[in-house]
N, C-alpha and C positions, 0 to 999 in steps of 0.2 A: 138135147145140145142146141144152145141158141145160136145157129149158124148166122143168122142175119146181125147179131151183135158182133160176132167175130169179123164179119165182113166189114162193118162200120169201124170197128177198131182198126182194121189192116188200112182202110182208106185213111184214117185220121193219122195213123203211123205214117204212111207214105207222104200225106201232105204236110206232115210237121217236119219231114226230112228223113228219108230211110238212111242217110249216111251219118246222122248222129251217133255218139258213142253209146248211148243208152239202148237197152234191149227193147224189142216190140212190147207193146202194152197187153199182151195176151199170152 
């Protein structure tokens, strides 16, 4: 499991706006 990759996606999702209507990218 690529934990680092998931963390990066999580940060990118939060930075792009966690209140957006689209689901998280992971």
